[in-house]
Each structure stands twice: as C-alpha cells, then as structure tokens.
N, CA, C and O atoms as a Maestro MAE file, in Angstrom:
{
 s_m_m2io_version
 :::
 2.0.0
}

f_m_ct {
 s_m_title
 :::
 protein
 m_atom[256] {
  # First column is atom index #
  i_m_mmod_type
  r_m_x_coord
  r_m_y_coord
  r_m_z_coord
  i_m_residue_number
  s_m_chain_name
  s_m_pdb_residue_name
  s_m_pdb_atom_name
  i_m_atomic_number
  :::
  1 25 1.281 34.784 4.301 1 A "MET " " N  " 7
  2 3 0.451 33.601 4.301 1 A "MET " " CA " 6
  3 2 0.940 32.594 3.257 1 A "MET " " C  " 6
  4 15 1.136 31.421 3.576 1 A "MET " " O  " 8
  5 25 1.134 33.034 2.030 2 A "LEU " " N  " 7
  6 3 1.625 32.144 0.990 2 A "LEU " " CA " 6
  7 2 3.028 31.667 1.329 2 A "LEU " " C  " 6
  8 15 3.360 30.500 1.121 2 A "LEU " " O  " 8
  9 25 3.845 32.565 1.848 3 A "ALA " " N  " 7
  10 3 5.218 32.200 2.219 3 A "ALA " " CA " 6
  11 2 5.217 31.111 3.284 3 A "ALA " " C  " 6
  12 15 6.049 30.205 3.243 3 A "ALA " " O  " 8
  13 25 4.299 31.188 4.231 4 A "GLU " " N  " 7
  14 3 4.200 30.165 5.282 4 A "GLU " " CA " 6
  15 2 3.794 28.824 4.682 4 A "GLU " " C  " 6
  16 15 4.316 27.780 5.073 4 A "GLU " " O  " 8
  17 25 2.878 28.855 3.748 5 A "ARG " " N  " 7
  18 3 2.429 27.611 3.106 5 A "ARG " " CA " 6
  19 2 3.547 26.998 2.281 5 A "ARG " " C  " 6
  20 15 3.712 25.779 2.259 5 A "ARG " " O  " 8
  21 25 4.310 27.839 1.606 6 A "ILE " " N  " 7
  22 3 5.426 27.345 0.802 6 A "ILE " " CA " 6
  23 2 6.470 26.682 1.684 6 A "ILE " " C  " 6
  24 15 7.066 25.678 1.293 6 A "ILE " " O  " 8
  25 25 6.698 27.232 2.868 7 A "LYS " " N  " 7
  26 3 7.673 26.651 3.801 7 A "LYS " " CA " 6
  27 2 7.261 25.249 4.239 7 A "LYS " " C  " 6
  28 15 8.117 24.430 4.574 7 A "LYS " " O  " 8
  29 25 5.975 24.969 4.240 8 A "LYS " " N  " 7
  30 3 5.477 23.662 4.687 8 A "LYS " " CA " 6
  31 2 5.481 22.616 3.578 8 A "LYS " " C  " 6
  32 15 5.287 21.431 3.850 8 A "LYS " " O  " 8
  33 25 5.700 23.032 2.334 9 A "TRP " " N  " 7
  34 3 5.679 22.090 1.213 9 A "TRP " " CA " 6
  35 2 6.632 20.924 1.384 9 A "TRP " " C  " 6
  36 15 6.230 19.783 1.160 9 A "TRP " " O  " 8
  37 25 7.889 21.160 1.775 10 A "PRO " " N  " 7
  38 3 8.793 20.005 1.925 10 A "PRO " " CA " 6
  39 2 8.263 18.966 2.911 10 A "PRO " " C  " 6
  40 15 8.389 17.764 2.681 10 A "PRO " " O  " 8
  41 25 7.674 19.433 4.002 11 A "GLU " " N  " 7
  42 3 7.100 18.504 4.982 11 A "GLU " " CA " 6
  43 2 5.946 17.724 4.367 11 A "GLU " " C  " 6
  44 15 5.829 16.515 4.565 11 A "GLU " " O  " 8
  45 25 5.097 18.421 3.622 12 A "LEU " " N  " 7
  46 3 3.958 17.756 2.984 12 A "LEU " " CA " 6
  47 2 4.421 16.700 1.995 12 A "LEU " " C  " 6
  48 15 3.905 15.583 1.986 12 A "LEU " " O  " 8
  49 25 5.392 17.050 1.164 13 A "TRP " " N  " 7
  50 3 5.878 16.104 0.161 13 A "TRP " " CA " 6
  51 2 6.588 14.937 0.817 13 A "TRP " " C  " 6
  52 15 6.488 13.802 0.351 13 A "TRP " " O  " 8
  53 25 7.305 15.211 1.896 14 A "GLU " " N  " 7
  54 3 7.978 14.122 2.612 14 A "GLU " " CA " 6
  55 2 6.956 13.146 3.176 14 A "GLU " " C  " 6
  56 15 7.132 11.931 3.081 14 A "GLU " " O  " 8
  57 25 5.898 13.672 3.756 15 A "GLU " " N  " 7
  58 3 4.847 12.822 4.319 15 A "GLU " " CA " 6
  59 2 4.146 12.029 3.219 15 A "GLU " " C  " 6
  60 15 3.873 10.841 3.389 15 A "GLU " " O  " 8
  61 25 3.860 12.669 2.111 16 A "ARG " " N  " 7
  62 3 3.201 11.962 1.000 16 A "ARG " " CA " 6
  63 2 4.101 10.859 0.458 16 A "ARG " " C  " 6
  64 15 3.629 9.772 0.125 16 A "ARG " " O  " 8
  65 25 5.384 11.140 0.372 17 A "GLY " " N  " 7
  66 3 6.331 10.130 -0.092 17 A "GLY " " CA " 6
  67 2 6.417 8.959 0.865 17 A "GLY " " C  " 6
  68 15 6.498 7.806 0.443 17 A "GLY " " O  " 8
  69 25 6.401 9.260 2.162 18 A "ARG " " N  " 7
  70 3 6.445 8.201 3.166 18 A "ARG " " CA " 6
  71 2 5.203 7.327 3.067 18 A "ARG " " C  " 6
  72 15 5.296 6.101 3.126 18 A "ARG " " O  " 8
  73 25 4.051 7.951 2.918 19 A "GLN " " N  " 7
  74 3 2.801 7.200 2.806 19 A "GLN " " CA " 6
  75 2 2.790 6.328 1.554 19 A "GLN " " C  " 6
  76 15 2.344 5.181 1.593 19 A "GLN " " O  " 8
  77 25 3.279 6.873 0.452 20 A "ALA " " N  " 7
  78 3 3.323 6.101 -0.798 20 A "ALA " " CA " 6
  79 2 4.263 4.908 -0.651 20 A "ALA " " C  " 6
  80 15 3.952 3.806 -1.102 20 A "ALA " " O  " 8
  81 25 5.411 5.133 -0.019 21 A "GLY " " N  " 7
  82 3 6.362 4.043 0.197 21 A "GLY " " CA " 6
  83 2 5.801 2.972 1.114 21 A "GLY " " C  " 6
  84 15 6.017 1.780 0.898 21 A "GLY " " O  " 8
  85 25 5.085 3.402 2.132 22 A "GLU " " N  " 7
  86 3 4.467 2.448 3.056 22 A "GLU " " CA " 6
  87 2 3.434 1.592 2.326 22 A "GLU " " C  " 6
  88 15 3.375 0.378 2.524 22 A "GLU " " O  " 8
  89 25 2.625 2.225 1.486 23 A "LYS " " N  " 7
  90 3 1.605 1.481 0.733 23 A "LYS " " CA " 6
  91 2 2.263 0.476 -0.206 23 A "LYS " " C  " 6
  92 15 1.803 -0.660 -0.324 23 A "LYS " " O  " 8
  93 25 3.334 0.889 -0.873 24 A "LEU " " N  " 7
  94 3 4.045 -0.036 -1.764 24 A "LEU " " CA " 6
  95 2 4.591 -1.230 -0.991 24 A "LEU " " C  " 6
  96 15 4.538 -2.363 -1.470 24 A "LEU " " O  " 8
  97 25 5.114 -0.977 0.199 25 A "GLY " " N  " 7
  98 3 5.638 -2.063 1.021 25 A "GLY " " CA " 6
  99 2 4.552 -3.036 1.449 25 A "GLY " " C  " 6
  100 15 4.761 -4.250 1.454 25 A "GLY " " O  " 8
  101 25 3.400 -2.502 1.804 26 A "ILE " " N  " 7
  102 3 2.277 -3.352 2.204 26 A "ILE " " CA " 6
  103 2 1.798 -4.181 1.016 26 A "ILE " " C  " 6
  104 15 1.502 -5.368 1.160 26 A "ILE " " O  " 8
  105 25 1.722 -3.552 -0.157 27 A "GLU " " N  " 7
  106 3 1.304 -4.294 -1.351 27 A "GLU " " CA " 6
  107 2 2.318 -5.378 -1.704 27 A "GLU " " C  " 6
  108 15 1.938 -6.464 -2.140 27 A "GLU " " O  " 8
  109 25 3.591 -5.092 -1.522 28 A "LYS " " N  " 7
  110 3 4.625 -6.100 -1.790 28 A "LYS " " CA " 6
  111 2 4.471 -7.281 -0.836 28 A "LYS " " C  " 6
  112 15 4.601 -8.435 -1.244 28 A "LYS " " O  " 8
  113 25 4.196 -6.994 0.422 29 A "THR " " N  " 7
  114 3 3.967 -8.059 1.398 29 A "THR " " CA " 6
  115 2 2.755 -8.889 0.996 29 A "THR " " C  " 6
  116 15 2.797 -10.118 1.057 29 A "THR " " O  " 8
  117 25 1.681 -8.229 0.588 30 A "ALA " " N  " 7
  118 3 0.473 -8.943 0.159 30 A "ALA " " CA " 6
  119 2 0.771 -9.827 -1.046 30 A "ALA " " C  " 6
  120 15 0.310 -10.967 -1.108 30 A "ALA " " O  " 8
  121 25 1.534 -9.314 -1.999 31 A "ARG " " N  " 7
  122 3 1.889 -10.117 -3.181 31 A "ARG " " CA " 6
  123 2 2.710 -11.342 -2.778 31 A "ARG " " C  " 6
  124 15 2.504 -12.435 -3.306 31 A "ARG " " O  " 8
  125 25 3.633 -11.156 -1.847 32 A "ASN " " N  " 7
  126 3 4.435 -12.290 -1.376 32 A "ASN " " CA " 6
  127 2 3.560 -13.332 -0.689 32 A "ASN " " C  " 6
  128 15 3.762 -14.533 -0.871 32 A "ASN " " O  " 8
  129 25 2.591 -12.880 0.099 33 A "LEU " " N  " 7
  130 3 1.674 -13.813 0.754 33 A "LEU " " CA " 6
  131 2 0.808 -14.534 -0.282 33 A "LEU " " C  " 6
  132 15 0.521 -15.722 -0.135 33 A "LEU " " O  " 8
  133 25 0.398 -13.823 -1.316 34 A "LEU " " N  " 7
  134 3 -0.380 -14.458 -2.385 34 A "LEU " " CA " 6
  135 2 0.435 -15.543 -3.076 34 A "LEU " " C  " 6
  136 15 -0.086 -16.616 -3.379 34 A "LEU " " O  " 8
  137 25 1.706 -15.268 -3.324 35 A "LYS " " N  " 7
  138 3 2.570 -16.244 -3.995 35 A "LYS " " CA " 6
  139 2 2.741 -17.514 -3.175 35 A "LYS " " C  " 6
  140 15 2.904 -18.599 -3.734 35 A "LYS " " O  " 8
  141 25 2.704 -17.385 -1.853 36 A "LEU " " N  " 7
  142 3 2.819 -18.580 -1.011 36 A "LEU " " CA " 6
  143 2 1.639 -19.518 -1.223 36 A "LEU " " C  " 6
  144 15 1.781 -20.737 -1.125 36 A "LEU " " O  " 8
  145 25 0.472 -18.945 -1.516 37 A "GLY " " N  " 7
  146 3 -0.702 -19.752 -1.810 37 A "GLY " " CA " 6
  147 2 -1.294 -20.471 -0.615 37 A "GLY " " C  " 6
  148 15 -2.018 -21.453 -0.775 37 A "GLY " " O  " 8
  149 25 -0.994 -19.993 0.574 38 A "VAL " " N  " 7
  150 3 -1.454 -20.676 1.781 38 A "VAL " " CA " 6
  151 2 -2.651 -19.965 2.411 38 A "VAL " " C  " 6
  152 15 -3.523 -20.610 2.994 38 A "VAL " " O  " 8
  153 25 -2.691 -18.649 2.295 39 A "LEU " " N  " 7
  154 3 -3.719 -17.863 2.967 39 A "LEU " " CA " 6
  155 2 -4.825 -17.451 1.996 39 A "LEU " " C  " 6
  156 15 -4.599 -17.330 0.792 39 A "LEU " " O  " 8
  157 25 -6.008 -17.239 2.536 40 A "SER " " N  " 7
  158 3 -7.122 -16.731 1.732 40 A "SER " " CA " 6
  159 2 -6.962 -15.217 1.570 40 A "SER " " C  " 6
  160 15 -6.173 -14.583 2.270 40 A "SER " " O  " 8
  161 25 -7.715 -14.665 0.649 41 A "ASP " " N  " 7
  162 3 -7.691 -13.215 0.457 41 A "ASP " " CA " 6
  163 2 -8.095 -12.493 1.744 41 A "ASP " " C  " 6
  164 15 -7.537 -11.447 2.075 41 A "ASP " " O  " 8
  165 25 -9.053 -13.047 2.456 42 A "GLU " " N  " 7
  166 3 -9.514 -12.441 3.700 42 A "GLU " " CA " 6
  167 2 -8.407 -12.442 4.752 42 A "GLU " " C  " 6
  168 15 -8.241 -11.464 5.480 42 A "GLU " " O  " 8
  169 25 -7.653 -13.531 4.835 43 A "GLN " " N  " 7
  170 3 -6.559 -13.610 5.795 43 A "GLN " " CA " 6
  171 2 -5.442 -12.630 5.442 43 A "GLN " " C  " 6
  172 15 -4.871 -11.989 6.324 43 A "GLN " " O  " 8
  173 25 -5.138 -12.517 4.164 44 A "ILE " " N  " 7
  174 3 -4.102 -11.572 3.730 44 A "ILE " " CA " 6
  175 2 -4.558 -10.140 4.004 44 A "ILE " " C  " 6
  176 15 -3.762 -9.303 4.429 44 A "ILE " " O  " 8
  177 25 -5.828 -9.865 3.762 45 A "ALA " " N  " 7
  178 3 -6.369 -8.536 4.050 45 A "ALA " " CA " 6
  179 2 -6.243 -8.223 5.538 45 A "ALA " " C  " 6
  180 15 -5.859 -7.116 5.915 45 A "ALA " " O  " 8
  181 25 -6.564 -9.191 6.372 46 A "ALA " " N  " 7
  182 3 -6.459 -8.985 7.815 46 A "ALA " " CA " 6
  183 2 -5.010 -8.765 8.238 46 A "ALA " " C  " 6
  184 15 -4.740 -7.951 9.122 46 A "ALA " " O  " 8
  185 25 -4.085 -9.477 7.621 47 A "ALA " " N  " 7
  186 3 -2.671 -9.372 7.990 47 A "ALA " " CA " 6
  187 2 -2.041 -8.065 7.520 47 A "ALA " " C  " 6
  188 15 -1.145 -7.538 8.180 47 A "ALA " " O  " 8
  189 25 -2.498 -7.537 6.391 48 A "THR " " N  " 7
  190 3 -1.869 -6.351 5.812 48 A "THR " " CA " 6
  191 2 -2.638 -5.059 6.061 48 A "THR " " C  " 6
  192 15 -2.082 -3.966 5.946 48 A "THR " " O  " 8
  193 25 -3.916 -5.188 6.401 49 A "GLY " " N  " 7
  194 3 -4.740 -3.996 6.571 49 A "GLY " " CA " 6
  195 2 -5.346 -3.494 5.271 49 A "GLY " " C  " 6
  196 15 -6.043 -2.479 5.259 49 A "GLY " " O  " 8
  197 25 -5.085 -4.199 4.177 50 A "LEU " " N  " 7
  198 3 -5.693 -3.844 2.895 50 A "LEU " " CA " 6
  199 2 -7.108 -4.410 2.832 50 A "LEU " " C  " 6
  200 15 -7.440 -5.357 3.545 50 A "LEU " " O  " 8
  201 25 -7.925 -3.827 1.984 51 A "ALA " " N  " 7
  202 3 -9.279 -4.336 1.780 51 A "ALA " " CA " 6
  203 2 -9.217 -5.608 0.941 51 A "ALA " " C  " 6
  204 15 -8.288 -5.799 0.156 51 A "ALA " " O  " 8
  205 25 -10.201 -6.467 1.112 52 A "VAL " " N  " 7
  206 3 -10.250 -7.727 0.366 52 A "VAL " " CA " 6
  207 2 -10.263 -7.455 -1.134 52 A "VAL " " C  " 6
  208 15 -9.623 -8.179 -1.897 52 A "VAL " " O  " 8
  209 25 -10.986 -6.416 -1.570 53 A "ASP " " N  " 7
  210 3 -11.014 -6.126 -3.006 53 A "ASP " " CA " 6
  211 2 -9.644 -5.687 -3.527 53 A "ASP " " C  " 6
  212 15 -9.333 -5.901 -4.699 53 A "ASP " " O  " 8
  213 25 -8.825 -5.078 -2.669 54 A "GLU " " N  " 7
  214 3 -7.463 -4.737 -3.085 54 A "GLU " " CA " 6
  215 2 -6.618 -6.001 -3.249 54 A "GLU " " C  " 6
  216 15 -5.798 -6.089 -4.163 54 A "GLU " " O  " 8
  217 25 -6.819 -6.969 -2.370 55 A "ILE " " N  " 7
  218 3 -6.092 -8.240 -2.477 55 A "ILE " " CA " 6
  219 2 -6.507 -8.953 -3.760 55 A "ILE " " C  " 6
  220 15 -5.667 -9.503 -4.473 55 A "ILE " " O  " 8
  221 25 -7.799 -8.941 -4.046 56 A "THR " " N  " 7
  222 3 -8.303 -9.554 -5.274 56 A "THR " " CA " 6
  223 2 -7.692 -8.879 -6.499 56 A "THR " " C  " 6
  224 15 -7.312 -9.553 -7.457 56 A "THR " " O  " 8
  225 25 -7.597 -7.555 -6.469 57 A "ARG " " N  " 7
  226 3 -6.982 -6.810 -7.575 57 A "ARG " " CA " 6
  227 2 -5.516 -7.202 -7.736 57 A "ARG " " C  " 6
  228 15 -5.054 -7.411 -8.858 57 A "ARG " " O  " 8
  229 25 -4.785 -7.304 -6.640 58 A "LEU " " N  " 7
  230 3 -3.375 -7.704 -6.707 58 A "LEU " " CA " 6
  231 2 -3.238 -9.114 -7.270 58 A "LEU " " C  " 6
  232 15 -2.334 -9.393 -8.056 58 A "LEU " " O  " 8
  233 25 -4.144 -9.999 -6.860 59 A "ARG " " N  " 7
  234 3 -4.113 -11.379 -7.354 59 A "ARG " " CA " 6
  235 2 -4.298 -11.396 -8.878 59 A "ARG " " C  " 6
  236 15 -3.583 -12.104 -9.588 59 A "ARG " " O  " 8
  237 25 -5.263 -10.613 -9.373 60 A "ARG " " N  " 7
  238 3 -5.508 -10.548 -10.821 60 A "ARG " " CA " 6
  239 2 -4.320 -9.949 -11.557 60 A "ARG " " C  " 6
  240 15 -3.940 -10.442 -12.619 60 A "ARG " " O  " 8
  241 25 -3.726 -8.890 -11.008 61 A "GLU " " N  " 7
  242 3 -2.571 -8.246 -11.647 61 A "GLU " " CA " 6
  243 2 -1.397 -9.208 -11.756 61 A "GLU " " C  " 6
  244 15 -0.694 -9.220 -12.767 61 A "GLU " " O  " 8
  245 25 -1.184 -10.004 -10.736 62 A "ASP " " N  " 7
  246 3 -0.042 -10.916 -10.729 62 A "ASP " " CA " 6
  247 2 -0.226 -12.080 -11.697 62 A "ASP " " C  " 6
  248 15 0.755 -12.700 -12.110 62 A "ASP " " O  " 8
  249 25 -1.473 -12.385 -12.064 63 A "LYS " " N  " 7
  250 3 -1.722 -13.479 -13.010 63 A "LYS " " CA " 6
  251 2 -1.455 -13.052 -14.441 63 A "LYS " " C  " 6
  252 15 -1.269 -13.903 -15.311 63 A "LYS " " O  " 8
  253 25 -1.432 -11.759 -14.702 64 A "HIS " " N  " 7
  254 3 -1.223 -11.254 -16.078 64 A "HIS " " CA " 6
  255 2 0.215 -11.049 -16.362 64 A "HIS " " C  " 6
  256 15 0.574 -10.631 -17.463 64 A "HIS " " O  " 8
  :::
 }
 m_bond[255] {
  # First column is bond index #
  i_m_from
  i_m_to
  i_m_order
  :::
  1 1 2 1
  2 2 3 1
  3 3 4 2
  4 3 5 1
  5 5 6 1
  6 6 7 1
  7 7 8 2
  8 7 9 1
  9 9 10 1
  10 10 11 1
  11 11 12 2
  12 11 13 1
  13 13 14 1
  14 14 15 1
  15 15 16 2
  16 15 17 1
  17 17 18 1
  18 18 19 1
  19 19 20 2
  20 19 21 1
  21 21 22 1
  22 22 23 1
  23 23 24 2
  24 23 25 1
  25 25 26 1
  26 26 27 1
  27 27 28 2
  28 27 29 1
  29 29 30 1
  30 30 31 1
  31 31 32 2
  32 31 33 1
  33 33 34 1
  34 34 35 1
  35 35 36 2
  36 35 37 1
  37 37 38 1
  38 38 39 1
  39 39 40 2
  40 39 41 1
  41 41 42 1
  42 42 43 1
  43 43 44 2
  44 43 45 1
  45 45 46 1
  46 46 47 1
  47 47 48 2
  48 47 49 1
  49 49 50 1
  50 50 51 1
  51 51 52 2
  52 51 53 1
  53 53 54 1
  54 54 55 1
  55 55 56 2
  56 55 57 1
  57 57 58 1
  58 58 59 1
  59 59 60 2
  60 59 61 1
  61 61 62 1
  62 62 63 1
  63 63 64 2
  64 63 65 1
  65 65 66 1
  66 66 67 1
  67 67 68 2
  68 67 69 1
  69 69 70 1
  70 70 71 1
  71 71 72 2
  72 71 73 1
  73 73 74 1
  74 74 75 1
  75 75 76 2
  76 75 77 1
  77 77 78 1
  78 78 79 1
  79 79 80 2
  80 79 81 1
  81 81 82 1
  82 82 83 1
  83 83 84 2
  84 83 85 1
  85 85 86 1
  86 86 87 1
  87 87 88 2
  88 87 89 1
  89 89 90 1
  90 90 91 1
  91 91 92 2
  92 91 93 1
  93 93 94 1
  94 94 95 1
  95 95 96 2
  96 95 97 1
  97 97 98 1
  98 98 99 1
  99 99 100 2
  100 99 101 1
  101 101 102 1
  102 102 103 1
  103 103 104 2
  104 103 105 1
  105 105 106 1
  106 106 107 1
  107 107 108 2
  108 107 109 1
  109 109 110 1
  110 110 111 1
  111 111 112 2
  112 111 113 1
  113 113 114 1
  114 114 115 1
  115 115 116 2
  116 115 117 1
  117 117 118 1
  118 118 119 1
  119 119 120 2
  120 119 121 1
  121 121 122 1
  122 122 123 1
  123 123 124 2
  124 123 125 1
  125 125 126 1
  126 126 127 1
  127 127 128 2
  128 127 129 1
  129 129 130 1
  130 130 131 1
  131 131 132 2
  132 131 133 1
  133 133 134 1
  134 134 135 1
  135 135 136 2
  136 135 137 1
  137 137 138 1
  138 138 139 1
  139 139 140 2
  140 139 141 1
  141 141 142 1
  142 142 143 1
  143 143 144 2
  144 143 145 1
  145 145 146 1
  146 146 147 1
  147 147 148 2
  148 147 149 1
  149 149 150 1
  150 150 151 1
  151 151 152 2
  152 151 153 1
  153 153 154 1
  154 154 155 1
  155 155 156 2
  156 155 157 1
  157 157 158 1
  158 158 159 1
  159 159 160 2
  160 159 161 1
  161 161 162 1
  162 162 163 1
  163 163 164 2
  164 163 165 1
  165 165 166 1
  166 166 167 1
  167 167 168 2
  168 167 169 1
  169 169 170 1
  170 170 171 1
  171 171 172 2
  172 171 173 1
  173 173 174 1
  174 174 175 1
  175 175 176 2
  176 175 177 1
  177 177 178 1
  178 178 179 1
  179 179 180 2
  180 179 181 1
  181 181 182 1
  182 182 183 1
  183 183 184 2
  184 183 185 1
  185 185 186 1
  186 186 187 1
  187 187 188 2
  188 187 189 1
  189 189 190 1
  190 190 191 1
  191 191 192 2
  192 191 193 1
  193 193 194 1
  194 194 195 1
  195 195 196 2
  196 195 197 1
  197 197 198 1
  198 198 199 1
  199 199 200 2
  200 199 201 1
  201 201 202 1
  202 202 203 1
  203 203 204 2
  204 203 205 1
  205 205 206 1
  206 206 207 1
  207 207 208 2
  208 207 209 1
  209 209 210 1
  210 210 211 1
  211 211 212 2
  212 211 213 1
  213 213 214 1
  214 214 215 1
  215 215 216 2
  216 215 217 1
  217 217 218 1
  218 218 219 1
  219 219 220 2
  220 219 221 1
  221 221 222 1
  222 222 223 1
  223 223 224 2
  224 223 225 1
  225 225 226 1
  226 226 227 1
  227 227 228 2
  228 227 229 1
  229 229 230 1
  230 230 231 1
  231 231 232 2
  232 231 233 1
  233 233 234 1
  234 234 235 1
  235 235 236 2
  236 235 237 1
  237 237 238 1
  238 238 239 1
  239 239 240 2
  240 239 241 1
  241 241 242 1
  242 242 243 1
  243 243 244 2
  244 243 245 1
  245 245 246 1
  246 246 247 1
  247 247 248 2
  248 247 249 1
  249 249 250 1
  250 250 251 1
  251 251 252 2
  252 251 253 1
  253 253 254 1
  254 254 255 1
  255 255 256 2
  :::
 }
}
C-alpha cells in the first residue's frame, strides 16, 4: 500500500507543479492587463478567471 502511494508521488508533484505554473502565468497576464490601464478589475477577473479580490491584491502589490 505504501509502495503504491510512493509510486504515485512523481505524478502528484508534476501535477502540483503544473498547477502552480498555470497560476503564475494567469497572474502574470492579469498584471500585464493591469499595467495597460484600460480594463476594470472586474473585466480582468472575467478574462483571467481570477476573483476580483485577487485582482485588487495584484494591483496593490504592483504599486509597492
């Protein structure tokens, strides 16, 4: 049982890494859209699939 779970670890870590990379890419896209200054937070959220509060957080982080 433990041996079977250990065999699945590489797949789990690969999937987690893929998800983390995807999230970073989406956040980078949101930051680029924020820099353009054309879209509202709601529009960027709709375009990226992020929540509006996440867009607001990114906006605040980029100002510092």
